[in-house]
ChimeraX commands (.cxc) that place a marker at each C-alpha (Angstrom):
marker #1 position -51.86,100.54,25.78 radius 0.5
marker #1 position -49.71,103.19,27.49 radius 0.5
marker #1 position -46.61,101.10,26.84 radius 0.5
marker #1 position -47.57,100.70,23.18 radius 0.5
marker #1 position -48.09,104.45,22.86 radius 0.5
marker #1 position -44.72,105.06,24.51 radius 0.5
marker #1 position -43.10,102.83,21.90 radius 0.5
marker #1 position -45.01,104.64,19.17 radius 0.5
marker #1 position -43.73,108.02,20.35 radius 0.5
marker #1 position -40.19,106.72,20.71 radius 0.5
marker #1 position -40.21,105.24,17.22 radius 0.5
marker #1 position -41.41,108.47,15.66 radius 0.5
marker #1 position -38.72,110.43,17.50 radius 0.5
marker #1 position -36.10,108.23,15.83 radius 0.5
marker #1 position -37.29,108.28,12.23 radius 0.5
marker #1 position -38.97,111.64,11.67 radius 0.5
marker #1 position -35.65,113.50,11.39 radius 0.5
marker #1 position -34.59,114.00,7.77 radius 0.5
marker #1 position -31.81,111.63,6.83 radius 0.5
marker #1 position -30.51,109.65,3.88 radius 0.5
marker #1 position -33.25,107.03,4.07 radius 0.5
marker #1 position -36.10,109.53,4.44 radius 0.5
marker #1 position -34.74,111.70,1.63 radius 0.5
marker #1 position -34.69,108.68,-0.67 radius 0.5
marker #1 position -38.23,107.62,0.28 radius 0.5
marker #1 position -39.44,111.19,-0.27 radius 0.5
marker #1 position -37.88,111.41,-3.72 radius 0.5
marker #1 position -39.27,108.05,-4.84 radius 0.5
marker #1 position -42.67,109.01,-3.47 radius 0.5
marker #1 position -42.79,112.29,-5.37 radius 0.5
marker #1 position -41.62,110.57,-8.56 radius 0.5
marker #1 position -44.07,107.67,-7.94 radius 0.5
marker #1 position -41.40,105.13,-8.81 radius 0.5
marker #1 position -41.57,101.76,-7.04 radius 0.5
marker #1 position -42.95,103.41,-3.91 radius 0.5
marker #1 position -44.38,100.14,-2.57 radius 0.5
marker #1 position -40.99,98.43,-2.81 radius 0.5
marker #1 position -39.17,101.25,-1.04 radius 0.5
marker #1 position -41.78,101.60,1.70 radius 0.5
marker #1 position -41.85,97.83,2.28 radius 0.5
marker #1 position -38.05,97.59,2.53 radius 0.5
marker #1 position -37.80,100.45,5.03 radius 0.5
marker #1 position -40.77,99.46,7.17 radius 0.5
marker #1 position -40.04,95.71,7.28 radius 0.5
marker #1 position -36.37,96.39,8.02 radius 0.5
marker #1 position -37.30,98.53,11.01 radius 0.5
marker #1 position -39.71,95.89,12.32 radius 0.5
marker #1 position -37.02,93.20,12.04 radius 0.5
marker #1 position -34.43,95.39,13.77 radius 0.5
marker #1 position -36.80,96.39,16.57 radius 0.5
marker #1 position -37.64,92.74,17.18 radius 0.5
marker #1 position -33.94,91.82,17.16 radius 0.5
marker #1 position -33.17,94.52,19.72 radius 0.5
marker #1 position -35.98,93.40,22.00 radius 0.5
marker #1 position -34.83,89.79,21.68 radius 0.5
marker #1 position -31.41,90.78,23.01 radius 0.5
marker #1 position -29.27,91.29,19.90 radius 0.5
marker #1 position -28.25,94.72,21.21 radius 0.5
marker #1 position -25.87,93.13,23.68 radius 0.5
marker #1 position -24.19,91.22,20.85 radius 0.5
marker #1 position -23.73,94.41,18.79 radius 0.5
marker #1 position -22.28,96.17,21.85 radius 0.5
marker #1 position -19.74,93.37,22.37 radius 0.5
marker #1 position -18.65,93.46,18.71 radius 0.5
marker #1 position -18.13,97.12,17.74 radius 0.5
marker #1 position -16.26,96.07,14.59 radius 0.5
marker #1 position -19.66,95.26,13.04 radius 0.5
marker #1 position -20.70,98.87,13.51 radius 0.5
marker #1 position -17.38,100.10,12.09 radius 0.5
marker #1 position -17.78,98.07,8.90 radius 0.5
marker #1 position -21.30,99.41,8.48 radius 0.5
marker #1 position -20.04,102.93,9.20 radius 0.5
marker #1 position -17.56,103.08,6.30 radius 0.5
marker #1 position -19.69,101.08,3.88 radius 0.5
marker #1 position -22.68,103.26,4.68 radius 0.5
marker #1 position -20.69,106.46,4.23 radius 0.5
marker #1 position -19.53,105.27,0.79 radius 0.5
marker #1 position -23.10,104.45,-0.29 radius 0.5
marker #1 position -24.48,107.74,1.01 radius 0.5
marker #1 position -21.72,109.74,-0.70 radius 0.5
marker #1 position -22.33,107.88,-3.95 radius 0.5
marker #1 position -26.05,108.58,-3.88 radius 0.5
marker #1 position -25.34,112.19,-2.90 radius 0.5
marker #1 position -23.00,112.57,-5.87 radius 0.5
marker #1 position -25.73,111.33,-8.21 radius 0.5
marker #1 position -28.20,113.81,-6.69 radius 0.5
marker #1 position -25.66,116.63,-7.08 radius 0.5
marker #1 position -25.15,115.66,-10.72 radius 0.5
marker #1 position -28.89,115.73,-11.34 radius 0.5
marker #1 position -29.13,119.13,-9.63 radius 0.5
marker #1 position -26.31,120.49,-11.81 radius 0.5
marker #1 position -27.57,119.10,-15.12 radius 0.5
marker #1 position -31.30,119.25,-14.41 radius 0.5
marker #1 position -33.67,116.30,-14.17 radius 0.5
marker #1 position -37.27,117.46,-14.50 radius 0.5
marker #1 position -38.92,114.55,-16.25 radius 0.5
marker #1 position -39.50,112.50,-13.12 radius 0.5
marker #1 position -43.18,113.40,-12.73 radius 0.5
marker #1 position -44.18,112.44,-16.26 radius 0.5
marker #1 position -46.24,109.29,-16.55 radius 0.5
marker #1 position -44.39,106.35,-18.02 radius 0.5
marker #1 position -45.64,105.26,-21.46 radius 0.5
marker #1 position -47.63,102.04,-21.66 radius 0.5
marker #1 position -44.85,100.24,-23.48 radius 0.5
marker #1 position -42.31,100.90,-20.74 radius 0.5
marker #1 position -43.41,98.08,-18.42 radius 0.5
marker #1 position -40.38,95.87,-19.09 radius 0.5
marker #1 position -38.00,98.79,-18.67 radius 0.5
marker #1 position -39.67,99.73,-15.37 radius 0.5
marker #1 position -39.24,96.13,-14.20 radius 0.5
marker #1 position -35.53,96.35,-14.85 radius 0.5
marker #1 position -35.23,99.66,-13.01 radius 0.5
marker #1 position -36.70,98.26,-9.80 radius 0.5
marker #1 position -33.41,96.49,-9.00 radius 0.5
marker #1 position -31.26,99.61,-8.44 radius 0.5
marker #1 position -34.11,101.19,-6.44 radius 0.5
marker #1 position -34.36,98.08,-4.27 radius 0.5
marker #1 position -30.60,97.88,-3.75 radius 0.5
marker #1 position -30.39,101.57,-2.87 radius 0.5
marker #1 position -33.19,101.24,-0.30 radius 0.5
marker #1 position -31.49,98.21,1.26 radius 0.5
marker #1 position -28.09,99.93,1.32 radius 0.5
marker #1 position -29.37,103.18,2.85 radius 0.5
marker #1 position -31.15,101.12,5.52 radius 0.5
marker #1 position -28.76,98.31,6.42 radius 0.5
marker #1 position -25.42,100.05,5.84 radius 0.5
marker #1 position -26.22,102.86,8.25 radius 0.5
marker #1 position -24.62,102.17,11.65 radius 0.5
marker #1 position -27.06,104.60,13.28 radius 0.5
marker #1 position -29.88,102.18,12.53 radius 0.5
marker #1 position -28.25,99.50,14.67 radius 0.5
marker #1 position -27.53,101.85,17.54 radius 0.5
marker #1 position -31.05,103.31,17.45 radius 0.5
marker #1 position -33.24,100.32,16.72 radius 0.5
marker #1 position -31.27,97.47,18.30 radius 0.5
marker #1 position -29.22,98.95,21.13 radius 0.5
marker #1 position -31.29,101.97,22.24 radius 0.5
marker #1 position -34.76,100.60,21.49 radius 0.5
marker #1 position -33.79,97.20,22.83 radius 0.5
marker #1 position -32.64,98.74,26.10 radius 0.5
marker #1 position -35.79,100.84,26.49 radius 0.5
marker #1 position -38.00,97.88,25.64 radius 0.5
marker #1 position -36.22,95.76,28.26 radius 0.5
marker #1 position -36.95,98.42,30.88 radius 0.5
marker #1 position -40.67,97.66,30.42 radius 0.5
marker #1 position -40.22,94.08,31.58 radius 0.5
marker #1 position -43.07,91.81,30.54 radius 0.5
marker #1 position -44.52,94.61,28.41 radius 0.5
marker #1 position -41.36,94.98,26.31 radius 0.5
marker #1 position -43.03,93.50,23.22 radius 0.5
marker #1 position -45.90,95.97,23.53 radius 0.5
marker #1 position -43.33,98.78,23.51 radius 0.5
marker #1 position -41.68,97.21,20.47 radius 0.5
marker #1 position -45.03,96.85,18.72 radius 0.5
marker #1 position -45.62,100.57,19.21 radius 0.5
marker #1 position -42.22,101.39,17.71 radius 0.5
marker #1 position -42.90,99.05,14.77 radius 0.5
marker #1 position -46.29,100.67,14.10 radius 0.5
marker #1 position -44.63,104.10,14.09 radius 0.5
marker #1 position -42.21,102.99,11.37 radius 0.5
marker #1 position -44.96,101.52,9.20 radius 0.5
marker #1 position -47.13,104.63,9.56 radius 0.5
marker #1 position -44.23,106.97,8.87 radius 0.5
marker #1 position -42.90,105.29,5.74 radius 0.5
marker #1 position -46.36,104.69,4.27 radius 0.5
marker #1 position -47.29,108.31,4.92 radius 0.5
marker #1 position -43.98,109.66,3.61 radius 0.5
marker #1 position -43.88,107.46,0.53 radius 0.5
marker #1 position -47.48,107.81,-0.59 radius 0.5
marker #1 position -48.10,111.27,0.83 radius 0.5
marker #1 position -45.12,112.72,-1.01 radius 0.5
marker #1 position -47.11,112.71,-4.26 radius 0.5
marker #1 position -49.04,115.69,-2.87 radius 0.5
marker #1 position -45.89,117.69,-3.63 radius 0.5
marker #1 position -46.05,116.71,-7.30 radius 0.5
marker #1 position -47.83,119.92,-8.46 radius 0.5
marker #1 position -45.11,122.02,-6.86 radius 0.5
marker #1 position -42.26,119.89,-8.14 radius 0.5
marker #1 position -43.62,119.84,-11.70 radius 0.5
marker #1 position -42.45,123.42,-12.10 radius 0.5
marker #1 position -39.26,124.01,-14.10 radius 0.5
marker #1 position -36.18,123.87,-11.93 radius 0.5
marker #1 position -37.99,122.50,-8.86 radius 0.5
marker #1 position -36.29,119.10,-9.10 radius 0.5
marker #1 position -32.90,120.76,-9.24 radius 0.5
marker #1 position -33.64,122.34,-5.86 radius 0.5
marker #1 position -34.85,119.02,-4.43 radius 0.5
marker #1 position -31.80,117.15,-5.68 radius 0.5
marker #1 position -29.54,119.90,-4.37 radius 0.5
marker #1 position -31.11,119.56,-0.91 radius 0.5
marker #1 position -30.84,115.76,-1.08 radius 0.5
marker #1 position -27.16,116.01,-2.04 radius 0.5
marker #1 position -26.50,118.34,0.90 radius 0.5
marker #1 position -28.31,115.99,3.30 radius 0.5
marker #1 position -26.32,113.02,2.02 radius 0.5
marker #1 position -23.05,114.91,2.53 radius 0.5
marker #1 position -23.98,115.82,6.10 radius 0.5
marker #1 position -25.03,112.23,6.85 radius 0.5
marker #1 position -21.79,110.82,5.40 radius 0.5
marker #1 position -19.69,113.23,7.46 radius 0.5
marker #1 position -21.68,112.40,10.60 radius 0.5
marker #1 position -21.02,108.70,9.98 radius 0.5
marker #1 position -17.24,108.90,9.67 radius 0.5
marker #1 position -16.52,111.82,12.01 radius 0.5
marker #1 position -16.69,109.74,15.23 radius 0.5
marker #1 position -14.14,107.31,13.78 radius 0.5
marker #1 position -11.76,110.15,12.86 radius 0.5
marker #1 position -12.07,112.11,16.10 radius 0.5
marker #1 position -9.31,111.32,18.62 radius 0.5
marker #1 position -10.59,109.89,21.88 radius 0.5
marker link #1:1,2 radius 0.2
marker link #1:2,3 radius 0.2
marker link #1:3,4 radius 0.2
marker link #1:4,5 radius 0.2
marker link #1:5,6 radius 0.2
marker link #1:6,7 radius 0.2
marker link #1:7,8 radius 0.2
marker link #1:8,9 radius 0.2
marker link #1:9,10 radius 0.2
marker link #1:10,11 radius 0.2
marker link #1:11,12 radius 0.2
marker link #1:12,13 radius 0.2
marker link #1:13,14 radius 0.2
marker link #1:14,15 radius 0.2
marker link #1:15,16 radius 0.2
marker link #1:16,17 radius 0.2
marker link #1:17,18 radius 0.2
marker link #1:18,19 radius 0.2
marker link #1:19,20 radius 0.2
marker link #1:20,21 radius 0.2
marker link #1:21,22 radius 0.2
marker link #1:22,23 radius 0.2
marker link #1:23,24 radius 0.2
marker link #1:24,25 radius 0.2
marker link #1:25,26 radius 0.2
marker link #1:26,27 radius 0.2
marker link #1:27,28 radius 0.2
marker link #1:28,29 radius 0.2
marker link #1:29,30 radius 0.2
marker link #1:30,31 radius 0.2
marker link #1:31,32 radius 0.2
marker link #1:32,33 radius 0.2
marker link #1:33,34 radius 0.2
marker link #1:34,35 radius 0.2
marker link #1:35,36 radius 0.2
marker link #1:36,37 radius 0.2
marker link #1:37,38 radius 0.2
marker link #1:38,39 radius 0.2
marker link #1:39,40 radius 0.2
marker link #1:40,41 radius 0.2
marker link #1:41,42 radius 0.2
marker link #1:42,43 radius 0.2
marker link #1:43,44 radius 0.2
marker link #1:44,45 radius 0.2
marker link #1:45,46 radius 0.2
marker link #1:46,47 radius 0.2
marker link #1:47,48 radius 0.2
marker link #1:48,49 radius 0.2
marker link #1:49,50 radius 0.2
marker link #1:50,51 radius 0.2
marker link #1:51,52 radius 0.2
marker link #1:52,53 radius 0.2
marker link #1:53,54 radius 0.2
marker link #1:54,55 radius 0.2
marker link #1:55,56 radius 0.2
marker link #1:56,57 radius 0.2
marker link #1:57,58 radius 0.2
marker link #1:58,59 radius 0.2
marker link #1:59,60 radius 0.2
marker link #1:60,61 radius 0.2
marker link #1:61,62 radius 0.2
marker link #1:62,63 radius 0.2
marker link #1:63,64 radius 0.2
marker link #1:64,65 radius 0.2
marker link #1:65,66 radius 0.2
marker link #1:66,67 radius 0.2
marker link #1:67,68 radius 0.2
marker link #1:68,69 radius 0.2
marker link #1:69,70 radius 0.2
marker link #1:70,71 radius 0.2
marker link #1:71,72 radius 0.2
marker link #1:72,73 radius 0.2
marker link #1:73,74 radius 0.2
marker link #1:74,75 radius 0.2
marker link #1:75,76 radius 0.2
marker link #1:76,77 radius 0.2
marker link #1:77,78 radius 0.2
marker link #1:78,79 radius 0.2
marker link #1:79,80 radius 0.2
marker link #1:80,81 radius 0.2
marker link #1:81,82 radius 0.2
marker link #1:82,83 radius 0.2
marker link #1:83,84 radius 0.2
marker link #1:84,85 radius 0.2
marker link #1:85,86 radius 0.2
marker link #1:86,87 radius 0.2
marker link #1:87,88 radius 0.2
marker link #1:88,89 radius 0.2
marker link #1:89,90 radius 0.2
marker link #1:90,91 radius 0.2
marker link #1:91,92 radius 0.2
marker link #1:92,93 radius 0.2
marker link #1:93,94 radius 0.2
marker link #1:94,95 radius 0.2
marker link #1:95,96 radius 0.2
marker link #1:96,97 radius 0.2
marker link #1:97,98 radius 0.2
marker link #1:98,99 radius 0.2
marker link #1:99,100 radius 0.2
marker link #1:100,101 radius 0.2
marker link #1:101,102 radius 0.2
marker link #1:102,103 radius 0.2
marker link #1:103,104 radius 0.2
marker link #1:104,105 radius 0.2
marker link #1:105,106 radius 0.2
marker link #1:106,107 radius 0.2
marker link #1:107,108 radius 0.2
marker link #1:108,109 radius 0.2
marker link #1:109,110 radius 0.2
marker link #1:110,111 radius 0.2
marker link #1:111,112 radius 0.2
marker link #1:112,113 radius 0.2
marker link #1:113,114 radius 0.2
marker link #1:114,115 radius 0.2
marker link #1:115,116 radius 0.2
marker link #1:116,117 radius 0.2
marker link #1:117,118 radius 0.2
marker link #1:118,119 radius 0.2
marker link #1:119,120 radius 0.2
marker link #1:120,121 radius 0.2
marker link #1:121,122 radius 0.2
marker link #1:122,123 radius 0.2
marker link #1:123,124 radius 0.2
marker link #1:124,125 radius 0.2
marker link #1:125,126 radius 0.2
marker link #1:126,127 radius 0.2
marker link #1:127,128 radius 0.2
marker link #1:128,129 radius 0.2
marker link #1:129,130 radius 0.2
marker link #1:130,131 radius 0.2
marker link #1:131,132 radius 0.2
marker link #1:132,133 radius 0.2
marker link #1:133,134 radius 0.2
marker link #1:134,135 radius 0.2
marker link #1:135,136 radius 0.2
marker link #1:136,137 radius 0.2
marker link #1:137,138 radius 0.2
marker link #1:138,139 radius 0.2
marker link #1:139,140 radius 0.2
marker link #1:140,141 radius 0.2
marker link #1:141,142 radius 0.2
marker link #1:142,143 radius 0.2
marker link #1:143,144 radius 0.2
marker link #1:144,145 radius 0.2
marker link #1:145,146 radius 0.2
marker link #1:146,147 radius 0.2
marker link #1:147,148 radius 0.2
marker link #1:148,149 radius 0.2
marker link #1:149,150 radius 0.2
marker link #1:150,151 radius 0.2
marker link #1:151,152 radius 0.2
marker link #1:152,153 radius 0.2
marker link #1:153,154 radius 0.2
marker link #1:154,155 radius 0.2
marker link #1:155,156 radius 0.2
marker link #1:156,157 radius 0.2
marker link #1:157,158 radius 0.2
marker link #1:158,159 radius 0.2
marker link #1:159,160 radius 0.2
marker link #1:160,161 radius 0.2
marker link #1:161,162 radius 0.2
marker link #1:162,163 radius 0.2
marker link #1:163,164 radius 0.2
marker link #1:164,165 radius 0.2
marker link #1:165,166 radius 0.2
marker link #1:166,167 radius 0.2
marker link #1:167,168 radius 0.2
marker link #1:168,169 radius 0.2
marker link #1:169,170 radius 0.2
marker link #1:170,171 radius 0.2
marker link #1:171,172 radius 0.2
marker link #1:172,173 radius 0.2
marker link #1:173,174 radius 0.2
marker link #1:174,175 radius 0.2
marker link #1:175,176 radius 0.2
marker link #1:176,177 radius 0.2
marker link #1:177,178 radius 0.2
marker link #1:178,179 radius 0.2
marker link #1:179,180 radius 0.2
marker link #1:180,181 radius 0.2
marker link #1:181,182 radius 0.2
marker link #1:182,183 radius 0.2
marker link #1:183,184 radius 0.2
marker link #1:184,185 radius 0.2
marker link #1:185,186 radius 0.2
marker link #1:186,187 radius 0.2
marker link #1:187,188 radius 0.2
marker link #1:188,189 radius 0.2
marker link #1:189,190 radius 0.2
marker link #1:190,191 radius 0.2
marker link #1:191,192 radius 0.2
marker link #1:192,193 radius 0.2
marker link #1:193,194 radius 0.2
marker link #1:194,195 radius 0.2
marker link #1:195,196 radius 0.2
marker link #1:196,197 radius 0.2
marker link #1:197,198 radius 0.2
marker link #1:198,199 radius 0.2
marker link #1:199,200 radius 0.2
marker link #1:200,201 radius 0.2
marker link #1:201,202 radius 0.2
marker link #1:202,203 radius 0.2
marker link #1:203,204 radius 0.2
marker link #1:204,205 radius 0.2
marker link #1:205,206 radius 0.2
marker link #1:206,207 radius 0.2
marker link #1:207,208 radius 0.2
marker link #1:208,209 radius 0.2
marker link #1:209,210 radius 0.2
view
């Protein structure tokens, strides 16, 4: 139980910080758009990556840094693209997100799930930090617990599920605040700033002379 709780605390320490993925989950949660899809993608991805790290994939990633480099530049491009869209919404105004969809919009909503799904996958799997944190770092810490390494991993996995479910479905509590005129412009402006910082943090290590 102590090992599981240690993994739970470690997992929360990794994912609670605001980043591109969390900002996206928060926005979808407040807008109540395909929240289940986004939460499932993020949570299941973390569980898979934690398991891979515990199974020893971290050593493979360490021996092949080019994998991380590809993810670094691809991830930066995706984050910048999403940040640019958020900046555009902040500039032009996008305040209709909290309005309930009309009953005849089911087919249209079904079509819109694809870009949401692809964005969630991209912000998760094209972020090199996710591999370093979940596979390399978590895998190393789990290995240090010997026979209890899977208990540590289970704790980390539970933390991800709890966090994304809470963030995605709890975000709707902010709806009354964000229904005010201009509130979404502030949110999108903050999201755009976060995306810019994340993109810079991704490429800066590659540009800094060693």
